[in-house]
C-alpha positions, 0 to 999 in steps of 0.5 A: 534444503529447498531454495526459497527463491527458486521452487515450485509454486504451491496453492492450498487445497481450495486453490488460494496462493499464499499472500506472500507469493504475490507481486504487483504490476501497475501503471499509476492508474490501476494495479494487478497482483500476480502469483508465483505460478503466473496467475494474475489474480487481482485487477480492477478496471479502469482504476485501482478503486474500480470493480474487479475483472480478476478477483481469484485472490478473493474467490477462486471459483467466481473471481476470475484470473489470467493464467500463464505457466508451463505445463507440468512441474516446474521451478520458478525464480522471479525478480523485478528487472533492476530499478523497475516495476516490470516482473521477470519470471524464469521457469525451469522444467524438465524440457527446458527454460522459459522466461516471462516478462510482465508489465502494465504498460505505460504509454510513450509518445503515441499516447493518443493511440494507446488502449485504455489499460494494457497488460503485456506478457512477453514469453522467451524460450531460453533453452530446450522446448517448453509447452505452456498454457494460458487461460483468461477468465474475466469476471467483471463487477467483482464477479457479479457482472454478466460477461459475454465473450465473442470475436471482433476482427479475429480478436477475442473480446469479453464485454460487460456493459460499458467495460471490455477487454481484448486478448491478443496472442502472437506465436502463443497458439490458437486462441479458443473461446467458450462461454467462460474463458479465452484460452490457448496452448503453445510450445516455445523453443530456445531463441523464440519469442511469443506475446500475450496482451490484454487491452481494456476499454471503459466507455470508449471504443476498443483499440486493437494494437499491433504487436510491434506497438505493444512490444514498443510500449513494454520496452518503453515501460522498462525504460520509464521505470529506470529513468524514474528510479535514477532520479531518486536521491537516496544513497544511504543504508539499505538503499536497495530496500528503500528503492524497492519500497519507493517503486512500490509506493509509486504504484500506489500513487493514483496519477490523475489526482496525486493521491496515494492508496493505502493498498491496491486490494480489499478484504485480504484478512488481518486474521486467518478466517476472521472478519478484519477484512477492509477495503484499503483502496482509499487515501488515509489522511494518517498516511499523509505526513509519512508520504510527504516526508518520504517524497521530500527526503527521496527528492520526489518533488513533483510527487510531493507537490501533487500529493500535498495539493490533492491532500489540501483539496480533499480536506477542503470538502469537509473543512474544518473537520477532516475525514479519516480517508478519502476516495482517490479522486478526492471524494469523501463518500465511502459507503461500505457494502458486502460483495458476493465473493467467498473471501480469501481462504473463506475469510468473510465478509468481503467489503467494498468501501470503508466505514472508518471514513465516518469515525472520529479519529483525532490524530488525523489533525496532527497529521494534517499539520505535520504535513503542512509543516514539512511542505512549508519548511521545505521551501514550498509556497502555501497560499494565504487562503490555505493558511486561513483554512489551516488556522480554522482547523487549529481552532477546531482542534482547540475545541475538540481534543478533549473528546474520546475517539476511535483511535489510530487502529480504528477500533469499532467498539467504545471510544477512548481517550487514546494517548496517541490521539492526544499526542497528535492533537498536541502535534497539530497545535505545536505545528500550527504555532510554528507555521504561524511563527514562520509567517506561513500561517496567520492565526488570530487565535494563536494564544489559544493554541498555545494555551490548549497545547499546554493543556494537552501536554498536561493531560498526557503527562498526568492522565496517560502515564502509568506509574506501575508500567513506567510507560505511557499507557494505551489510553488515559487511566489504563495501568497495564496496556501499551500501544505500539503507536506510542512510538510515534512520540519519538518520531513526531518529536513530542519529547527530546530524544533522551527523555526518560519517559520516552526511553522507558516507553520504548522499552515497555512497548518492546517488552509487552508487544514484541515477538522477535522482530515483530510487534503487535499493535496492542494487547486487548480486545476490540470486539472483532473475532480472530487473532491478527498477525503482527503489524509490520509498520510498528516494527519499522516505527521501532527501528526509527524510534531506536535510531532517534534515541541514539540506540543505533546498533539495536536499530540496525540489528532490528532493521536487518531482521525486518528486511529479511521478512520481505517476500522474494521481490521485496514487498510486504503485506500489512501483517506477518504471522510470527509463528509461520511467516505468513503474510496477512492483510492487504498487499502490498501495504503502503504504510509499511513501505513508508515506515521502512523508508522513514526508518532508513532515512532517520537512521542515516541522519541520526547515525551521523548527527 
């Protein structure tokens, strides 16, 4: 039987690698996706939400990539160096063994001299003699920018308007240039080392570093990640998976602002060949409480503080109303446009921007107050101005909770009175009352909040409970539809852990939506084509709901099954197709890794409670 962690990489006939075959590199400003076959198929410059320079993951012909691999058949085994986001790939050929270490480097003390962005690819011969080839095909502006390739000071440079990348090569063969690419070929013997590097500039002069400077930054990057990992505080069950998720989430934090992106990619399809292809390079308000909770529980106080104040600053732009998502720099503008790329395995459209920003999704108000509650009760200061602004938002929730909305899954058809949305409106007012009682938030209308919180609960208990299903329903008045988001009732403490309705709802969600360890988000049509995969976040929510309701053995069994579904380097996409195990949707997906962390921590806490 083939070893799934050591095999020859495969692509489909059209040249696309399985989403499961990707790993991520990052420097907390931008991110790159690298396939098992050594091709960097996704990179946006200068930032994670900028246009791409490599987008072969969305168009193998026009997208561009940076390939580096041995010639001929080879088995590959890869891992992240322990406690880092630096990828190590070992190739075994008929002639020898070679190891490649890949990283988006992080500046050290020499920061003022560092190129704007830098990918380092170190090649080491381990045995025999291996011949490798490499090829850089830059395609700026999502493949639509005009690219010119030339040489400067003997270094190959590709430019497009204000953007430029330089390709540096040491002991990696002669560098050749043509109108389309920069490329080379070389052989390496045991004990020898070569280096390839891509340095990028945006609206600034290009820097041409020395080899020893790049080597030093690569070593510093390894040490940076190990030091950062060592500062974590989690030592409970499934610690390795939690640490990998923690490291993956750190790559989604946009360091200049503190925002966390939902994913570093756009338009990887949720349905094979379908149109559920969204741009996730934004910060979703919905992710906020999970993000802050994870950071606080893992002892990441600096990241928690930065994220909370980014969060409050961004939401001030539209106060007291909130948007579903914001740009990583805090902006609220996210117009959606189609890009001239063929799409992953032909799935179109390919989009930049996200119209979900314009939807009414009432549950985000509960997320806002849960986030403020977690931050304030962890001993962090919330100033009086922020408290007054939160009170204004609570007043707004009191007025608008009766409206139908688009719900947590951002349905683009008719609005409904979704149960999860009403629950989170109750959470908003419940946490506002608690913040007021704790002296953190001073609201002139707290009596109104209490009255409306009671009214919301009455609505949920009378309109959203289905006697025929013996479960809360997906939306008010439904008698036969459930929704995996109902599991948040346990996570957000809407009920006490042993409440009969809560226990019956968890059982109904499993019965109607489960396929082995997987859960579909809901059963029903939302006006879009294609059949989506199972949403992995929901499965981790189920683990947490089981743990919080005392079903610890069942939670542990499910957790073990889910951890086995990660790819070979411990990462998850948004969805998995249960029939094949194929990844679907944007990758890696932050909410999945947040849910994994939350489930593990909740299990540890409630197992010993």
